[in-house]
SETOR-59129 format. One record per residue: residue in one letter; y, z, x of N, C-alpha, C in turn. Coordinates in steps of 0.001 Angstrom, whole numbers, plus 500000, padded with zeros to 6 digits. Layout:
REM residues N
AYZXYZXYZX;...
//
This chain:
REM residues 301
X303689852004286323304881851153286223305658851209287531;X306049850053288045306770849992289312308174850561289151;X308609851372290104309927851983290041311022850940290250;X312154851128289550313297850244289769314048850635291039;X313677851788291612314355852298292793313555851998294057;X314288851780295155313605851615296440313569852956297184;X312953852956298335312703854203299071313980854963299397;X315032854258299790316282854933300123316889855640298931;X316898854987297769317426855604296552316600856823296158;X315292856697296202314415857813295843314618859008296770;X314837858728298061315042859810299024316335860562298736;X317427859839298470318706860500298192318635861261296872;X317963860701295886317781861421294618317061862748294845;X316062862732295719315313863952296012316167864943296792;X316931864456297776317771865336298591318851866023297762;X319316865350296708320365865921295866319806866681294661;X318491866627294476317876867319293352318138866661292013;X318405865357292007318757864665290767317710863628290367;X316461863876290764315382862925290473315155862745288974;X315194863824288212314899863731286772315959862903286049;X317225863124286395318310862353285767318185860882286139;X317889860613287415317742859234287875316595858527287160;X315492859239286966314346858654286272314702858303284831;X315491859160284187315915858892282818316840857674282773;X317779857599283725318738856493283732318101855167284134;X316954855227284792316262853992285165315870853167283946;X315757853829282791315335853139281573316356852111281103;X317613852232281558318632851285281102318663850011281957;X317897849972283040317858848791283906316954847734283284;X317480846513283148316725845419282551316776844203283464;X315923843247283215315967841977283941316374840839283007;X316827841186281797317229840174280833318563840543280200;X319368839529279865320662839742279240320488839996277744;X321076841081277270321016841412275847322129840683275095;X322051840694273776323098840084272960324440840778273163;X324398842088273359325634842830273587326315842408274878;X325542842195275932326102841752277204326668840341277082;X325947839468276394326428838093276193327783838112275489;X327934838961274485329205839082273766330297839642274682;X329954840656275483330914841263276405331462840231277390;X330601839389277921330998838437278947331967837374278435;X331971837127277145332816836061276593334309836308276797;X334697837550277026336124837862277203336495838225278637;X335547838159279563335781838661280913336437837638281842;X337229838166282798337979837323283734337844837745285190;X337108838819285458337133839414286799335732839859287188;X335304839472288387333994839871288907334122840198290385;X333329841151290845333284841531292266331912841143292806;X331901840576293998330686840022294588330463840581295980;X329221840966296286328863841362297652327722840492298140;X327752840170299443326654839447300072326797839616301582;X325866839052302321325890839146303781326165837776304392;X326832837775305538327004836526306257325794836286307163;X325847835216307938324694834829308750324345835877309801;X325338836660310234325089837705311229324620839012310597;X324529839042309272324086840249308591325210841195308206;X326469840797308432327596841624308025327760841587306506;X327956842740305902328144842830304455329630842678304136;X329937841786303201331309841572302754331373841712301235;X332553842099300758332803842188299327334025841344299001;X333957840567297942335082839749297507335150839763295988;X336075838981295415336179838963293964336463837559293461;X336153837354292182336329836071291517337111836294290229;X338022835388289899338766835484288643338760834131287951;X339004834152286640339042832918285877339562833163284480;X339472832142283670339886832262282285338860833106281518;X339247833682280364338289834471279580337007833684279305;X335873834323279583334595833658279398334145832844280591;X334802833064281763334399832304282951332986832661283409;X332459833777282926331064834154283169330270833902281885;X329245833059281977328486832683280786326985832778281057;X326270833385280146324819833493280248324194832155279867;X323333831635280748322658830363280501321299830549279846;X320590831599280275319326831952279639319101833443279871;X317932833953279579317714835409279603317865836038280982;X317827835232282052317960835786283400319023835104284248;X319676834070283729320583833268284547321997833293283975;X322973833437284875324382833463284487325160832535285417;X326172831860284891327055831033285701328452831639285667;X329089831700286833330476832138286933331279830946287435;X332169830463286588332911829244286890334162829582287690;X333937829890288947335022830202289885334475830065291291;X335324829630292198334920829505293592335622830531294460;X335220830595295714335844831499296678337027830802297324;X338095831558297577339292830966298153339089830698299644;X339851829781300182339779829462301596340121830700302425;X339343830947303465339562832108304303338754833320303905;X338183833296302694337334834396302256336137834495303199;X335782835712303659334678835831304621333342835321304107;X333150835261302790331908834734302239331991833232301951;X333170832636302174333325831203301929333091830382303193;X332900831057304328332740830347305596331410829621305685;X330426830070304908329133829406304878328632829417303448;X327970828363302989327610828262301578326564829290301162;X326730829794299947325716830670299364324603829794298802;X323409829960299316322267829186298854321084830130298616;X320915830527297373319857831466296982319918832744297814;X321124833233298025321334834460298787321219835673297868;X320802836797298444320839838061297717322299838447297499;X322634838837296270324011839236295970324012840468295064;X325120841194295129325415842220294146326612841737293357;X326620841942292058327690841441291202328114842538290243;X329425842686290079329977843676289159331002842971288282;X330728842920286984331707842404286019332419843623285455;X333742843692285646334442844917285258335671844594284424;X335751845244283287336894845143282381337714846411282557;X338758846334283374339539847538283682340385847978282491;X340720847063281585341537847443280440340753848315279464;X339447848011279321338596848799278409337694849780279155;X337792849803280480336969850685281313335475850470281046;X335051849223281169333637848859281005333206848096282246;X332021848420282779331516847667283929330025847384283782;X329659846211284253328288845728284165327820845328285554;X326663845843285941326117845587287269324987844562287172;X325034843575288046323994842537288084323614842314289539;X322360842567289879321864842310291235320805841224291164;X320820840314292145319846839236292136320101838245293252;X319861836977292972320105835917293951321099834927293364;X321808834216294258322846833308293774323010832119294706;X323495831031294123323871829836294870325238829382294386;X326061828864295316327352828302294940327190826802294825;X327462826262293632327299824835293372328536824304292657;X329269823401293339330442822755292725331433823775292171;X331808824738293031332769825777292649332270826628291476;X330959826751291356330368827625290352329291828479291008;X329243829758290636328228830663291152327104830769290125;X325915830345290512324749830414289641323917831608290078;X323753832588289192323096833850289533321811834002288725;X320726834321289423319482834725288776319373836238288886;X319408836918287755319472838379287737318093839004287891;X318022840048288730316807840843288865316982842220288217;X318213842749288309318526844032287683319862843906286956;X319895844340285694321099844287284857321261845651284196;X322437846258284357322647847544283693324122847918283710;X324512848705282726325870849210282645326036850448283499;X327279850732283855327617851944284608328654852738283832;X328712854035284076329670854875283368331100854488283769;X332061854704282859333450854312283113334282855397283790;X333637856423284284334295857693284608335543857573285487;X335488856834286581336596856831287534337338855492287562;X337233854717286480337941853440286403339378853689285956;X340350853199286731341751853270286315341994852137285301;X342644852469284212342913851442283203344016850505283704;X343692849216283772344666848200284193344509846977283300;X345617846481282799345562845237282048345574844074283032;X344778843057282729344744841850283548345560840799282814;X346669840409283406347572839479282746347058838052282880;X347065837333281766346568835963281800347597834990282353;X348897835331282230349903834421282768349864834452284284;X350148833319284885350118833211286342351528833040286890;X351743833518288078353051833472288709353198832164289477;X354087831312289015354255829991289638354989830069290969;X355531831225291304356352831340292503355600831917293699;X354297832063293588353528832597294708353536831619295875;X353615832163297086353598831321298284352154830957298612;X351988830055299552350649829641299957349866830819300516;X348557830752300402347696831806300934347784831858302449;X347643833046303000347559833202304447346459834193304772;X345944834119305975344767834889306382345068835621307682;X344649836889307764344837837698308967343501838347309311;X343054838214310543341787838795310989342033839717312182;X341277840801312231341403841743313343340149842595313416;X340079843417314446338941844324314634339262845747314182;X340496845988313799340887847309313322342063847176312365;X342375848254311672343438848239310679344815848291311323;X345715847455310833347119847564311210347745848716310422;X348922849138310831349572850273310174349818850011308692;X350235848791308353350488848452306955349194848531306146;X348086848119306737346793848188306053346322849626305895;X346595850459306898346253851877306794347015852537305638;X348280852180305494349089852723304403348562852239303059;X348179850975302984347598850386301776346385851201301323;X345471851458302246344253852196301922344569853645301559;X345483854251302279345834855653302026346411855869300628;X347017854826300064347624854934298735346753854347297628;X345569853841297981344714853168297000344116854161295995;X343943853697294755343237854497293753341896853872293378;X341594852700293959340371851969293635339916851155294832;X338609851086295053338059850104295976336635849789295539;X336067848783296164334701848361295857333882848391297142;X332628848826297013331765848966298188330487848157297991;X330178847335298972328943846563298973327956847178299947;X326684847182299570325649847767300424324376846955300281;X323419847225301171322196846430301188321015847325301542;X319885847099300884318697847897301149318041847458302454;X317046848210302871316320847874304099315651846505303995;X315305846098302778314621844810302588315552843691302128;X316880843956302134317839842885301915318423842743300537;X318050843607299569318635843501298232320062844050298262;X320986843267297692322398843626297727322807844417296487;X323931845130296635324503845877295525326001845969295765;X326770846060294691328207846330294820328607847317293740;X329489848240294096329847849312293186331348849585293248;X331839850186292176333251850567292054333426852016292494;X334550852298293146334915853673293470336377853885293098;X336653855005292433338017855290292026338359856758292175;X339631857045292240340138858407292350341658858359292332;X342290859498292392343745859517292467344223858940293792;X345416858339293828345940857811295099345864858873296197;X345334858474297340345150859406298446343747859952298548;X342824859507297674341467860064297726340672859540298923;X341143858456299541340571858018300811341413858540301963;X340749858836303067341446859293304261341241858289305391;X342339857804305952342269856945307130342255857852308348;X341077857999308946340935858891310100341590858275311331;X341345856991311544342033856229312586341918854750312224;X342332853862313113342389852434312801341025851799312595;X339949852519312930338607851967312765337685852849311927;X338224853932311345337366854878310632338020855353309344;X337249855308308246337693855830306963336736856926306504;X337251857863305736336442858881305077336761858856303593;X335724858912302752336002858971301322334946859821300629;X335332860432299489334426861347298787333429860610297914;X332286861228297687331323860759296700331343861759295561;X331818861323294398331913862190293232330614862136292421;X330475863074291498329310863079290621329284861811289777;X328104861157289702327984859908288959326740859878288099;X326036858735288133324881858560287257323566859011287888;X323626859560289091322458860110289801321459859054290258;X321802857770290114320894856709290560321020856488292070;X322200856721292611322469856624294044322090855251294609;X322524854207293903322271852862294396322991852617295722;X324255853007295793325023852801297030324543853725298135;X324468855014297860324059855954298912322613855737299332;X321774855309298401320394854996298756320313853841299730;X321153852834299508321213851726300460321723852194301813;X322812852955301803323399853436303062322402854292303833;X321645855126303119320643855971303774319619855117304518;X319261853969303921318237853105304505318806852053305450;X320053851659305222320655850564305985322166850764305992;X322781851106307109324203851447307129325163850267306975;X324682849030307069325573847867306945326239847864305569;X327561847810305555328309847930304303329609847141304393;X330233846940303250331526846275303199332402846901302134;X333716846840302332334669847390301373335676846321300977;X336170846409299746337221845530299250338326846358298617;X339564846071299021340754846660298402341604845520297853;X342192845729296685343050844721296062344447845285295902;X345447844517296310346843844842296049347160844290294658;X347148845155293660347278844714292279348686844227291945;X349664844563292768351038844121292512351294842702293005;X350585842301294073350895841023294706349715840064294808;X348504840526294467347350839641294520346747839468295897;X347098840357296846346490840309298178345133841017298146;X344265840679299095342973841361299193342693841751300636;X342004842877300814341660843414302120340152843626302161;X339482842929303077338028842955303185337639843598304519;X336777844613304454336309845299305653334795845199305724;X334265844968306908332821845055307102332543846026308233;X331429846741308131331112847734309153329863848511308787;X329882849804309141328695850645308951329107851968308303;X328305852404307335328594853642306618327515854679306887;X327902855939306832326934857034306928327324858144305974;X326320858835305457326540859935304521326773861220305309;X327798861961304928328070863272305514327708864315304467;X326676865099304742326113865998303747326763867376303736;X327487867747304774327969869119304919328932869555303830;X328689870718303257329563871252302210330945871581302755;X331009872026303989332309872390304573333203871163304691;X332641870036305170333419868809305286333851868304303908;X332935868356302940333244867854301599334297868701300901;X334392869983301240335332870881300571336786870477300796;X337045869670301834338409869210302102338839868103301131;X337896867581300358338168866527299387337862867076297997;X338868867351297176338624867930295846337641867096295027;X336642867771294463335679867111293606334523866435294327;X334572866415295667333542865707296425332243866497296469;X331132865818296281329820866438296455329294866193297863;X329798865141298470329476864778299856330494863725300267;X330480863304301521331434862301302008330695861094302556;X331428860009302701330933858830303389331928858471304484;X331416858285305695332241857829306817331980856332307007;X333049855537307079332911854089307240333551853660308558;X332749853036309422333214852538310718333460851034310615;X334665850617310927335091849228310759334672848372311944;X334099847208311636333769846216312658334725845032312612;X335150844646311407336062843510311271336882843661310003;X338119843152310053339062843226308940339550841816308617;X339551841455307344340135840191306891341095840499305754;X342351840095305917343337840232304844343727838845304361;X343655838646303043344076837394302426345307837665301574;X346425837075301939347643837213301155347620836209300009;X348029836660298819348030835820297623346648835226297361;X345645836089297411344267835647297213343994835226295775;X344812835682294836344633835302293435345987835174292768;X346061834319291749347273834186290948347277835150289772;X346135835770289515346063836736288432346939837948288751;X347401838618287699348220839795287870347683840943287021;X347810842155287569347427843366286857348671844199286587;X348599845020285569349736845893285291349337847052284406;X350350847864284035350160848972283085349035849905283521;X349133850419284739348086851289285278348105852669284632;X346918853137284249346743854493283741345559855101284468;X345803856140285261344736856749286042343695857396285137;X342455857378285604341364857975284832341565859485284692;X341342860022283513341460861481283332340362862258284035;X339324861544284511338211862201285197338429862329286701;X339497861689287224339748861787288669339974863228289080;X339249863726290096339507865088290582340941865220291092;X341562866328290789342944866562291210342979867007292662;X343884866417293423344027866773294840344924867979295011;
//
């Protein structure tokens, strides 16, 4: 039977001694949508998307809509009825059967669903053909309600681009409790994953470098396996109070040293992220989040 894991994932599983757990968890990966997933999607409003631009830069963005904006069309195909906002780094060129990573996440119930495959954007709709479908543990998801009412007083969207973080952006990241990371295998398959912790779990080393911990997870090492094989990566931060988004593209590397990881409570290893480009979109969404409750599994700083 062909493994669901690629060489990079298998290597990291071996280096961490978690091959047996990873092999067991591989059984939950499917290429078809189950009835339970179809039911779950009927109430969802939020999805995170990763893909690469024409230069090979990995970007992460998000999509929002009314409940049920993601609908299964057949056993392998899903449509997301939402488009990318103007200025989004992935909106500069059309998605046409591109490799994508997709994460449907219900922060109020702490449920997340991972879908990797190919996608095309057609008439403000994302059509996805799934290759891998599986749930992820809710361990580090902060509980947030997604408010359906929209704020009519939001100003027009604005876009800011740079090669490094401004001071306000550094403060934003330093106080974040959640971000999303997109990665890509050596052969081009995309993935996107959630990362969470108590505010301050990321460290801004300087205007072009971030450090963040890798906590114990499902032992599949989809993200770290990609990084091991291909350092091109992207990060997404969301300002949940105002609807702004911060998109970073660059290169990631795994830091294996126990001494370095010991400076981050709960870390098994670290990831260093080098920034190549920054895009900030103000008022990227009209959706609002509230009622934050930090995960009880977050390591204490």
